[in-house]
VEXFI-807884 format. One record per residue (C-alpha): residue number from 1; residue in one letter; x, y, z. Coordinates in nm, 4 decimals. Each point is the difference from the previous one (the first is absolute). Example, Ala and Ser with C-alpha at 12.3 -4.5 7.8 and 13.67 -1.06 7.14 Angstrom:
1, A, 1.2300, -0.4500, 0.7800
2, S, 0.1370, 0.3440, -0.0660
END
This chain:
1, M, 12.4801, 3.1838, 8.9628
2, S, 0.2314, 0.0406, 0.2968
3, M, 0.2310, 0.2982, 0.0288
4, S, 0.3078, -0.2263, -0.0090
5, A, -0.1149, -0.1650, -0.3229
6, S, -0.0560, 0.3388, -0.1603
7, A, 0.3361, 0.1301, 0.1237
8, S, 0.1833, -0.2916, -0.1597
9, K, -0.1173, 0.1019, -0.3449
10, T, 0.1841, 0.2379, -0.2292
11, R, -0.1988, 0.3100, -0.0838
12, V, -0.0151, 0.0508, -0.3759
13, V, -0.1089, 0.3513, -0.0939
14, I, -0.1640, -0.0099, -0.3425
15, L, 0.0393, 0.3440, -0.1535
16, F, -0.2271, 0.0520, -0.2999
17, G, -0.1804, 0.2536, -0.2187
18, G, 0.2123, 0.3069, -0.0532
19, R, 0.0199, 0.3109, -0.2173
20, S, 0.0510, -0.1896, -0.3216
21, A, -0.1789, -0.0782, -0.3236
22, E, 0.0205, -0.3616, 0.1164
23, H, -0.1951, 0.0654, 0.3214
24, E, -0.2824, -0.2356, -0.0937
25, V, 0.2364, -0.2810, -0.0960
26, S, 0.1656, 0.0377, 0.3409
27, L, -0.3328, -0.0652, 0.1727
28, L, -0.0399, -0.3243, -0.1905
29, S, 0.3549, -0.1078, 0.0844
30, A, -0.0333, 0.0885, 0.3691
31, R, -0.3106, -0.2126, 0.0383
32, N, 0.1848, -0.3022, -0.1391
33, V, 0.3100, 0.0579, 0.2141
34, L, -0.2240, 0.0151, 0.3065
35, A, -0.1760, -0.3239, -0.0951
36, A, 0.3308, -0.1839, -0.0610
37, L, 0.1743, 0.0942, 0.3275
38, D, 0.0256, -0.2915, 0.2431
39, P, -0.2303, 0.0926, 0.2933
40, A, 0.1918, -0.2337, 0.2292
41, R, 0.3224, 0.1989, -0.0480
42, F, -0.1003, 0.3530, -0.0900
43, E, -0.2237, 0.2722, 0.1370
44, P, -0.1067, 0.2263, -0.2876
45, V, -0.0383, 0.3736, 0.0485
46, L, -0.1541, 0.1972, -0.2829
47, I, 0.0952, 0.3560, -0.0869
48, G, -0.1678, 0.1494, -0.3059
49, I, 0.1182, 0.3148, -0.1747
50, D, -0.2674, 0.1885, -0.1902
51, K, 0.0542, 0.1920, -0.3231
52, E, 0.0544, 0.3240, 0.1932
53, G, 0.2871, -0.1569, 0.1935
54, R, -0.1849, -0.0438, 0.3316
55, W, 0.0943, -0.3081, 0.2026
56, H, -0.2858, -0.2027, 0.1491
57, S, 0.0515, -0.2560, 0.2728
58, E, -0.2177, -0.2946, 0.1055
59, S, -0.3097, 0.1522, -0.1608
60, A, 0.1546, -0.1231, -0.3248
61, R, -0.0765, -0.3547, 0.1132
62, T, -0.3115, 0.0337, -0.2175
63, L, 0.2366, -0.1143, -0.2724
64, A, -0.0258, -0.3541, 0.1343
65, G, -0.3770, -0.0179, -0.0011
66, A, -0.1083, 0.2495, -0.2635
67, A, -0.2744, -0.1349, -0.2210
68, G, 0.0053, 0.0417, -0.3754
69, D, 0.2903, 0.1365, -0.1995
70, P, 0.2829, 0.1003, 0.2394
71, R, 0.1259, 0.2477, -0.2593
72, Q, -0.2950, 0.2136, 0.1066
73, L, 0.0975, -0.0070, 0.3685
74, S, -0.0166, 0.3508, 0.1437
75, L, 0.1927, 0.1219, 0.3019
76, D, -0.1952, 0.3249, 0.0155
77, G, -0.1906, -0.1040, 0.3127
78, A, 0.3109, -0.1047, 0.1896
79, A, 0.1671, 0.2388, 0.2397
80, P, 0.3492, 0.0786, -0.1286
81, L, 0.2975, -0.0370, 0.2301
82, A, 0.0837, 0.3638, -0.0667
83, P, -0.1264, 0.2893, -0.2129
84, V, 0.1626, 0.0804, -0.3314
85, K, 0.2321, 0.2937, 0.0551
86, A, 0.3787, -0.0039, -0.0090
87, Y, -0.0144, -0.3816, 0.0162
88, P, -0.0594, -0.0459, 0.3755
89, E, -0.1468, -0.3413, -0.0900
90, V, 0.3607, -0.1211, -0.0257
91, D, 0.0454, 0.0553, 0.3750
92, A, -0.3302, -0.1731, 0.0687
93, A, 0.0990, -0.2950, -0.2156
94, L, 0.3314, -0.0378, 0.1808
95, A, -0.1853, 0.0044, 0.3323
96, V, -0.2094, -0.2996, -0.1101
97, L, 0.3061, -0.2115, -0.0799
98, R, 0.1806, -0.2155, 0.2571
99, P, 0.3684, -0.0975, -0.0144
100, D, -0.0725, -0.3656, -0.0795
101, D, -0.2707, 0.0655, -0.2597
102, V, 0.0402, -0.1070, -0.3591
103, V, -0.1581, 0.2365, -0.2491
104, F, -0.1364, -0.1483, -0.3220
105, P, -0.0316, 0.2903, -0.2449
106, V, -0.2659, -0.0886, -0.2567
107, L, 0.0306, 0.3438, -0.1552
108, H, 0.0346, -0.0290, -0.3758
109, G, 0.1426, 0.2893, -0.1965
110, T, 0.1075, 0.3447, 0.1164
111, Y, 0.0254, 0.0814, 0.3733
112, G, 0.0242, -0.3699, 0.0821
113, E, 0.2121, -0.1939, -0.2436
114, D, 0.2490, 0.2770, -0.0774
115, G, 0.2036, 0.0122, 0.3212
116, T, -0.1982, 0.2715, 0.1771
117, V, -0.1800, -0.2228, 0.2491
118, Q, 0.3095, -0.2172, 0.0283
119, G, 0.1917, 0.3078, 0.1171
120, L, -0.2654, 0.0662, 0.2636
121, L, 0.0272, -0.3590, 0.1237
122, E, 0.3793, 0.0249, 0.0117
123, L, -0.0348, 0.3080, 0.2219
124, A, -0.2453, -0.1928, 0.2173
125, N, 0.2574, -0.2827, 0.0226
126, V, -0.2527, -0.2751, -0.0670
127, A, 0.0180, -0.3027, -0.2270
128, Y, -0.1924, 0.0154, -0.3249
129, V, -0.0702, -0.2297, -0.2925
130, G, 0.1668, 0.0719, -0.3327
131, P, 0.3021, 0.1978, -0.1213
132, G, 0.1545, 0.2953, 0.1780
133, V, 0.0046, 0.3655, -0.0981
134, L, 0.2520, -0.0297, -0.2829
135, G, -0.1363, -0.3175, -0.1561
136, S, -0.3570, 0.1260, 0.0216
137, A, 0.0816, 0.3352, -0.1592
138, V, 0.2107, -0.1552, -0.2751
139, G, -0.2543, -0.2731, -0.0709
140, M, -0.2788, 0.2539, -0.0283
141, D, 0.1791, 0.2230, -0.2499
142, K, -0.0064, -0.1762, -0.3370
143, D, 0.2559, 0.2382, -0.1458
144, V, 0.2611, -0.0461, 0.2743
145, S, -0.0599, -0.3742, 0.0352
146, K, 0.0377, -0.0590, -0.3744
147, R, 0.3256, 0.1937, -0.0070
148, L, 0.1380, -0.2035, 0.2915
149, L, -0.1092, -0.3262, -0.1597
150, R, 0.1515, 0.1011, -0.3324
151, D, 0.3297, 0.0858, 0.1698
152, S, -0.0097, -0.3404, 0.1743
153, G, -0.0256, -0.1785, -0.3336
154, I, -0.3640, -0.0975, 0.0522
155, P, -0.2007, 0.0415, -0.3222
156, V, -0.2691, 0.2706, -0.0145
157, V, -0.2086, 0.1268, -0.2913
158, D, 0.1286, 0.3157, -0.1707
159, F, -0.1514, 0.3108, 0.1621
160, R, 0.0177, 0.3781, 0.0258
161, T, -0.0832, 0.2187, 0.2999
162, V, -0.2188, 0.3098, -0.0369
163, T, -0.0547, 0.2617, 0.2715
164, A, -0.3000, 0.2293, 0.0242
165, R, 0.2328, 0.2942, -0.0662
166, A, 0.1439, -0.1602, -0.3147
167, W, -0.3480, -0.0728, -0.1369
168, A, -0.1154, 0.3561, 0.0703
169, Q, 0.3088, 0.1723, -0.1434
170, K, 0.1297, -0.2360, -0.2694
171, P, -0.2894, -0.2112, -0.1297
172, D, 0.1704, -0.0431, -0.3380
173, D, 0.3019, -0.1621, 0.1657
174, V, -0.2306, -0.2380, 0.1881
175, A, -0.1799, -0.0869, -0.3215
176, A, 0.3387, -0.0681, -0.1619
177, S, 0.0938, -0.2336, 0.2853
178, A, -0.3260, -0.1859, -0.0490
179, A, 0.0629, -0.0295, -0.3737
180, D, 0.3491, -0.1302, 0.0727
181, L, -0.1475, -0.2782, 0.2139
182, G, -0.2660, -0.0708, -0.2607
183, Y, -0.3681, -0.0784, 0.0297
184, P, -0.1724, -0.1638, 0.1744
185, L, 0.1524, 0.1144, 0.3268
186, F, -0.1138, 0.0244, 0.3586
187, V, -0.0326, 0.3139, 0.2120
188, K, 0.0339, -0.0656, 0.3734
189, P, 0.0192, 0.2195, 0.3109
190, A, 0.3423, -0.0610, 0.1533
191, N, -0.1450, -0.0389, 0.3501
192, A, -0.3299, -0.1860, -0.0083
193, G, -0.1229, -0.3563, 0.0006
194, S, -0.2992, -0.2155, -0.0925
195, S, 0.0373, 0.1412, -0.3544
196, V, -0.1490, 0.3312, 0.1151
197, G, 0.0549, 0.2651, -0.2696
198, V, 0.1574, -0.2481, -0.2440
199, H, -0.0896, 0.0280, -0.3688
200, K, 0.0836, -0.1973, -0.3099
201, V, 0.0705, 0.2615, -0.2688
202, R, -0.0391, -0.1243, -0.3554
203, S, 0.0624, 0.3228, -0.1944
204, P, 0.1408, 0.3539, 0.0453
205, A, -0.3561, 0.1342, 0.0304
206, E, -0.0517, -0.2001, 0.3198
207, L, 0.3199, 0.1201, 0.1668
208, A, -0.1154, 0.3356, 0.1411
209, P, -0.3154, -0.1244, 0.1766
210, A, 0.1896, -0.2981, 0.1429
211, L, 0.2757, 0.2266, 0.1336
212, G, -0.2567, 0.2394, 0.1419
213, D, -0.1683, -0.2767, 0.1973
214, A, 0.3250, -0.1621, 0.1185
215, L, 0.1367, 0.3376, 0.1122
216, S, -0.3121, 0.0518, 0.2112
217, F, 0.1264, -0.2855, 0.2204
218, D, 0.3720, 0.0822, 0.0027
219, R, 0.2419, 0.2760, -0.1034
220, K, 0.2143, -0.2537, -0.1848
221, V, -0.1133, -0.2608, -0.2514
222, L, 0.1579, -0.2678, -0.2147
223, L, -0.0302, -0.0583, -0.3707
224, E, 0.0647, -0.3702, -0.0480
225, K, 0.0416, -0.1920, -0.3220
226, G, -0.2959, -0.2265, -0.0659
227, I, 0.0867, -0.3621, -0.0663
228, D, -0.2134, -0.3026, -0.0809
229, A, 0.0508, -0.1986, 0.3159
230, R, -0.1458, -0.2335, 0.2572
231, E, -0.0321, 0.1385, 0.3538
232, I, 0.1858, -0.2174, 0.2494
233, E, 0.0221, 0.0636, 0.3739
234, C, 0.2059, -0.1476, 0.2820
235, A, -0.0191, 0.0404, 0.3783
236, V, 0.3099, 0.0481, 0.2162
237, L, 0.0178, -0.0579, 0.3756
238, G, 0.2899, 0.0461, 0.2406
239, N, 0.2633, 0.2362, 0.1341
240, D, 0.3657, -0.0869, -0.0533
241, E, -0.0857, -0.3310, -0.1689
242, P, -0.3032, 0.0761, -0.2200
243, E, -0.1867, -0.2788, -0.1756
244, A, -0.2182, 0.0118, -0.3105
245, S, -0.3332, -0.1739, -0.0495
246, V, -0.1178, -0.1867, -0.3051
247, P, -0.0820, 0.2581, -0.2706
248, G, -0.3553, 0.0857, -0.0989
249, E, -0.1491, 0.1502, -0.3129
250, V, -0.2711, 0.2588, -0.0595
251, V, -0.2015, -0.0740, -0.3142
252, L, -0.2065, 0.3007, -0.1064
253, G, -0.3679, -0.0310, -0.0781
254, Q, -0.1563, 0.1132, -0.3234
255, G, -0.0054, 0.3759, -0.0469
256, H, 0.2909, 0.0749, 0.2338
257, G, 0.3171, 0.1194, -0.1714
258, F, 0.2040, -0.0213, 0.3217
259, Y, -0.0384, -0.0910, 0.3679
260, S, -0.1891, 0.3167, 0.0923
261, Y, -0.1731, 0.0977, 0.3265
262, E, -0.3302, -0.1053, -0.1576
263, A, 0.1385, -0.3386, -0.1046
264, K, 0.1393, -0.0556, 0.3504
265, Y, -0.2839, 0.1116, 0.2226
266, V, -0.3137, 0.0985, -0.1927
267, D, -0.0679, -0.2399, -0.2882
268, P, -0.0484, -0.3550, 0.1375
269, N, 0.1127, -0.1307, -0.3392
270, G, 0.2868, 0.2466, -0.0334
271, A, 0.2745, -0.2539, 0.0516
272, T, 0.0680, -0.3642, 0.0713
273, I, 0.2766, -0.1086, 0.2341
274, R, 0.2088, -0.3069, -0.0733
275, I, 0.2105, -0.1339, 0.2842
276, P, 0.2454, -0.1434, -0.0680
277, A, 0.0577, 0.1730, -0.3318
278, D, 0.0317, -0.2271, -0.3025
279, L, 0.3723, 0.0509, -0.0547
280, P, 0.2927, -0.2215, -0.0968
281, A, 0.1962, -0.1006, 0.3089
282, A, 0.3011, 0.2086, -0.1031
283, V, -0.2121, 0.3145, -0.0454
284, A, -0.1764, -0.0504, 0.3339
285, Q, 0.3381, -0.0376, 0.1682
286, E, 0.1255, 0.3191, -0.1641
287, V, -0.3095, 0.1869, 0.1226
288, R, 0.0772, -0.1111, 0.3544
289, R, 0.3690, 0.0900, -0.0323
290, L, -0.0739, 0.3454, -0.1362
291, S, -0.2629, 0.0547, 0.2700
292, V, 0.2535, -0.0588, 0.2773
293, A, 0.2620, 0.2083, -0.1853
294, T, -0.2524, 0.2856, -0.0297
295, F, -0.0910, -0.0303, 0.3687
296, R, 0.3649, 0.0365, 0.0947
297, A, 0.0850, 0.2737, -0.2516
298, L, -0.2785, 0.2221, 0.1330
299, E, 0.0871, -0.0577, 0.3690
300, L, -0.3340, -0.1674, 0.0755
301, A, -0.0958, -0.2055, 0.3054
302, G, -0.2895, -0.2060, 0.1276
303, M, -0.2142, -0.0245, -0.3095
304, A, -0.0361, 0.1187, -0.3564
305, R, -0.1688, -0.1041, -0.3213
306, V, 0.2111, 0.0265, -0.3136
307, D, -0.1855, 0.0454, -0.3283
308, F, 0.1470, -0.1034, -0.3343
309, F, -0.0668, 0.0228, -0.3709
310, L, 0.0798, -0.3150, -0.1974
311, E, 0.0269, 0.1218, -0.3576
312, R, -0.1722, -0.2190, -0.2526
313, G, 0.2228, -0.1145, -0.2829
314, S, 0.3339, 0.0856, 0.1618
315, H, -0.0958, -0.1568, 0.3384
316, R, 0.2046, 0.2711, 0.1719
317, L, -0.0823, 0.0860, 0.3613
318, F, -0.0224, 0.3606, 0.1198
319, V, -0.0655, 0.1162, 0.3556
320, N, -0.2984, 0.2330, -0.0164
321, E, -0.0286, 0.1168, 0.3616
322, V, -0.0023, -0.1055, 0.3639
323, N, -0.2762, 0.0319, 0.2570
324, T, 0.1388, 0.0279, 0.3522
325, I, -0.3459, -0.0236, 0.1595
326, P, -0.1700, -0.2362, -0.2432
327, G, -0.3739, -0.0463, 0.0023
328, F, -0.1637, -0.2447, 0.2379
329, T, -0.3461, 0.0150, -0.1558
330, A, -0.1918, -0.3123, -0.1004
331, V, 0.1467, 0.0226, -0.3519
332, S, 0.3528, 0.1090, 0.0934
333, M, 0.2911, -0.1968, -0.1352
334, Y, 0.2460, 0.0244, 0.2907
335, P, -0.1834, -0.2234, 0.2504
336, K, -0.1241, -0.2295, -0.2771
337, M, 0.3517, -0.0650, -0.1323
338, W, 0.1258, -0.0844, 0.3475
339, E, -0.2957, -0.2278, 0.0603
340, A, 0.0878, -0.1835, -0.3228
341, S, 0.3576, -0.0231, 0.1314
342, G, -0.1162, -0.1757, 0.3170
343, L, -0.0447, 0.2993, 0.2314
344, P, -0.3709, 0.0620, 0.0750
345, P, -0.1272, 0.3469, 0.1056
346, R, 0.0155, -0.0570, 0.3766
347, A, 0.3570, -0.1310, -0.0166
348, L, 0.0934, 0.2844, -0.2347
349, M, -0.1281, 0.2642, 0.2429
350, T, 0.1879, -0.1643, 0.2858
351, R, 0.3219, -0.0029, -0.2024
352, L, -0.0400, 0.3668, -0.0956
353, V, -0.0409, 0.0980, 0.3652
354, E, 0.3029, -0.2121, 0.0960
355, L, 0.2110, 0.1672, -0.2682
356, A, -0.1027, 0.3433, 0.1298
357, V, 0.1071, -0.0939, 0.3540
358, E, 0.3257, -0.1519, -0.1283
359, R, 0.0936, 0.3179, -0.1853
360, Q, -0.0931, 0.2231, 0.2930
361, R, 0.2179, -0.2035, 0.2382
362, A, 0.2930, 0.0365, -0.2399
363, R, -0.0513, 0.3775, -0.0181
364, R, -0.0260, 0.0339, 0.3788
365, A, 0.3307, -0.1871, 0.0376
366, L, 0.1858, 0.2707, -0.1949
367, K, 0.2056, 0.2556, 0.1885
368, T, -0.1445, 0.3496, 0.0254
369, S, 0.2972, 0.1618, 0.1700
370, V, 0.3782, -0.0037, -0.0253
371, E, 0.2086, -0.0815, 0.3058
372, T, 0.2942, 0.2360, 0.0515
END
């Protein structure tokens, strides 16, 4: 390839891995993002972050050609960009980036989807895919996002918030809150994804172990009323004018009480995906409307997947949560719903990069000083 041909391409820095319980899922997603990028338009650059927080440069390209299960990919043999002490890898990471790069964070969960890496990229003044610092942080925190949605008139399931301190000092009050919600209920870390640390609690005896596990992933957890519901999802794409895809549905396999990590990624029969979801036209339209309303209420941009409960019997819709860096694995709903809406993976990746550039240009046009 000639130098001029290479120079005409946009460099897309795929940032993956990370210090998160969803590290392995990120590897799966990154491989699929890499495969879907248009090679005629984009030059991919891979930066992997290991579980110790070390940043690895082009040696992480093994992601593209690793044999076997990519969840087992190890970065141990790769030379880190910087040692782990006082976070000097941040300086090294900034040195790798160029002003016209577009960063595609495929970092699910904490230290990637929660606004931390987005803040770094804002300081670096580069374009990046997905919401900004505020939207990412709000979308990651189930407690804060549910309160904002509730205040915006968007329906959410009844919930209570429990901190590690409250559980340690006032366990009886926590148990009373759980009883007030009623059983079954769900215990969820406030800041985690891929159903990591989530438990369906059927009786008071199951509450303590579920809280203990959830609090090992976060200092704040949610108690959420359990309802008999179908799990509906919808993909949103855009900046100022977001659009919603056709909705999809997750149908759980036998033996799975909810859409757990095992049902998503371990058990091949854990769940069946139906796209489009079998919904009356009016319900499907309401899912799409609420998805865009949620996207706007939480100050999101670029992309997000909005997950719903459709209660059986009442047919009421509740927003469950948002994912601001949704999965791009082979079984992930976000790209599949857009493909069913007429936007195949390659076109989707191109649009996501374009949206990142569009938002960055708008930010760079803002004044940073006051004329006197």
